[in-house]
VOBA-1610 file (N, C-alpha, C; in pm, whole numbers, padded with zeros to 5 digits, always signed):
BEGIN
Met+01892-00604+05190Met+01903-00590+05047Met+01908-00441+05015Asp+01981-00411+04913Asp+02000-00273+04870Asp+01870-00219+04811Pro+01824-00098+04850Pro+01697-00043+04798Pro+01702-00019+04647Leu+01818+00019+04594Leu+01829+00042+04449Leu+01810-00088+04373Leu+01873-00196+04422Leu+01859-00326+04357Leu+01715-00375+04365Leu+01650-00352+04479Leu+01512-00391+04495Leu+01421-00313+04399Gly+01445-00184+04386Gly+01367-00101+04294Gly+01386-00145+04149Leu+01510-00174+04111Leu+01537-00220+03974Leu+01472-00355+03947Thr+01470-00442+04046Thr+01407-00573+04030Thr+01256-00557+04011Val+01194-00469+04089Val+01051-00445+04076Val+01020-00386+03938Val+01099-00288+03894Val+01078-00228+03763Val+01095-00333+03653Phe+01196-00419+03666Phe+01219-00524+03568Phe+01096-00614+03556Trp+01042-00659+03669Trp+00928-00749+03666Trp+00801-00680+03618Ile+00788-00550+03647Ile+00673-00475+03595Ile+00681-00466+03443Val+00801-00441+03391Val+00819-00434+03245Val+00789-00569+03182Ile+00841-00677+03239Ile+00815-00812+03185Ile+00666-00843+03189Ala+00600-00813+03299Ala+00457-00840+03312Ala+00378-00757+03211Ser+00419-00633+03189Ser+00351-00548+03091Ser+00366-00603+02950Ile+00484-00648+02917Ile+00508-00703+02783Ile+00425-00829+02762Val+00431-00921+02858Val+00356-01046+02845Val+00205-01018+02843Gly+00160-00932+02931Gly+00017-00898+02933Gly-00026-00830+02805Gly+00058-00742+02751Gly+00027-00676+02626Gly+00016-00774+02510Val+00107-00870+02507Val+00101-00971+02400Val-00025-01055+02415Ile-00055-01094+02538Ile-00174-01176+02561Ile-00301-01100+02524Leu-00306-00972+02554Leu-00426-00895+02524Leu-00435-00853+02378Leu-00323-00819+02317Leu-00326-00763+02181Leu-00320-00869+02071Arg-00278-00990+02099Arg-00269-01092+01996Arg-00406-01124+01934Pro-00510-01147+02013Pro-00641-01172+01950Pro-00692-01053+01870Val-00667-00934+01920Val-00712-00815+01848Val-00640-00804+01714Ser-00510-00829+01714Ser-00435-00819+01588Ser-00476-00929+01491Lys-00510-01048+01541Lys-00556-01155+01452Lys-00690-01117+01388Lys-00782-01062+01469Lys-00912-01020+01414Lys-00893-00908+01312Leu-00805-00814+01342Leu-00779-00704+01249Leu-00719-00757+01119Gly-00628-00853+01129Gly-00569-00912+01009Gly-00672-00983+00924Thr-00761-01058+00988Thr-00868-01126+00915Thr-00960-01026+00847Phe-00996-00921+00920Phe-01083-00818+00863Phe-01018-00753+00742Leu-00890-00718+00752Leu-00821-00652+00641Leu-00808-00744+00520Glu-00784-00873+00543Glu-00777-00967+00431Glu-00911-00975+00358Glu-01019-00986+00434Glu-01152-00993+00372Glu-01186-00863+00300Trp-01151-00751+00359Trp-01180-00621+00300Trp-01106-00604+00167Thr-00977-00643+00163Thr-00903-00632+00038Thr-00955-00730-00067Ala-01000-00848-00023Ala-01056-00944-00119Ala-01186-00888-00180Ile-01268-00825-00098Ile-01392-00765-00148Ile-01360-00653-00246Arg-01266-00568-00212Arg-01227-00457-00301Arg-01171-00511-00432Arg-01094-00617-00426Arg-01036-00676-00547Arg-01148-00731-00636Leu-01247-00799-00576Leu-01359-00851-00655Leu-01440-00738-00717Glu-01461-00631-00642Glu-01534-00517-00697Glu-01460-00457-00816Ala-01327-00450-00805Ala-01248-00395-00915Ala-01254-00485-01038Glu-01254-00617-01016Glu-01261-00710-01129Glu-01399-00706-01194Asn-01502-00685-01115Asn-01638-00683-01169Asn-01670-00553-01242Arg-01586-00454-01227Arg-01608-00327-01296Arg-01565-00331-01441Gly-01502-00437-01485Gly-01454-00448-01623Gly-01563-00423-01726Pro-01673-00498-01722Pro-01781-00474-01820Pro-01841-00335-01807Glu-01850-00286-01686Glu-01906-00152-01664Glu-01818-00046-01730Ile-01688-00061-01717Ile-01594+00035-01778Ile-01601+00025-01930Gln-01614-00096-01982Gln-01626-00111-02127Gln-01754-00046-02179Met-01863-00060-02103Met-01989+00002-02143Met-01975+00155-02142Leu-01908+00208-02039Leu-01888+00352-02033Leu-01798+00400-02147Ala-01697+00321-02182Ala-01610+00359-02293Ala-01688+00361-02425Ala-01779+00264-02444Ala-01860+00261-02566Ala-01953+00383-02571Arg-02011+00419-02456Arg-02097+00538-02453Arg-02017+00664-02483Leu-01897+00670-02430Leu-01812+00786-02455Leu-01777+00798-02603Glu-01747+00686-02667Glu-01718+00688-02811Glu-01840+00734-02890Ala-01958+00688-02850Ala-02080+00729-02920Ala-02102+00879-02902Leu-02080+00931-02783Leu-02095+01075-02760Leu-01995+01155-02840Glu-01871+01105-02850Glu-01770+01175-02930Glu-01808+01176-03077Ala-01861+01065-03127Ala-01904+01059-03267Ala-02019+01157-03291Glu-02113+01164-03197Glu-02224+01259-03210Glu-02174+01403-03206Gln-02076+01429-03122Gln-02020+01564-03114Gln-01953+01602-03247Val-01877+01511-03304Val-01811+01538-03432Val-01917+01565-03539Arg-02024+01485-03542Arg-02130+01505-03640Arg-02196+01642-03622Leu-02221+01680-03497Leu-02282+01810-03471Leu-02188+01925-03511Leu-02060+01910-03483Leu-01964+02014-03522Leu-01958+02029-03674Glu-01962+01918-03745Glu-01962+01923-03891Glu-02089+01991-03942Ser-02200+01960-03878Ser-02327+02021-03918Ser-02325+02172-03893Val-02272+02213-03779Val-02263+02356-03748Val-02172+02425-03849Ala-02060+02364-03881Ala-01968+02424-03978Ala-02036+02437-04114Phe-02111+02336-04154Phe-02182+02341-04282Phe-02284+02455-04283His-02360+02468-04176His-02461+02574-04170His-02397+02712-04164Glu-02283+02723-04100Glu-02213+02851-04097Glu-02165+02890-04237Lys-02117+02791-04313Lys-02074+02819-04450Lys-02193+02860-04536Leu-02307+02796-04516Leu-02427+02835-04591Leu-02470+02976-04557Ala-02456+03012-04429Ala-02497+03147-04388Ala-02402+03253-04442Glu-02275+03219-04460Glu-02176+03315-04510Glu-02191+03337-04659Lys-02240+03240-04733Lys-02253+03252-04879Lys-02354+03360-04915Pro-02316+03453-05000Pro-02414+03554-05041Pro-02518+03490-05133Glu-02639+03527-05111Glu-02746+03471-05194Glu-02754+03551-05322Asp-02764+03484-05435Asp-02771+03550-05567Asp-02911+03568-05613
//
């Protein structure tokens, strides 16, 4: 038998064995990884949905702080005008 043909046959079977072995070894790992990623995204999605009331509460607090800031600014402007007025 020709040595080149023998070498190519050996390389061919090594490649086939590597592919089959790789699939056999990596398939369970990829299934576990897929399951993990599905559960992880489901948890993240639930966390995002549960943040709705929290975000609304923060928005209400922000509105209250803005209203207080406007009131304080008006008060400061009023006191500045009083200080500028010459006393008779």
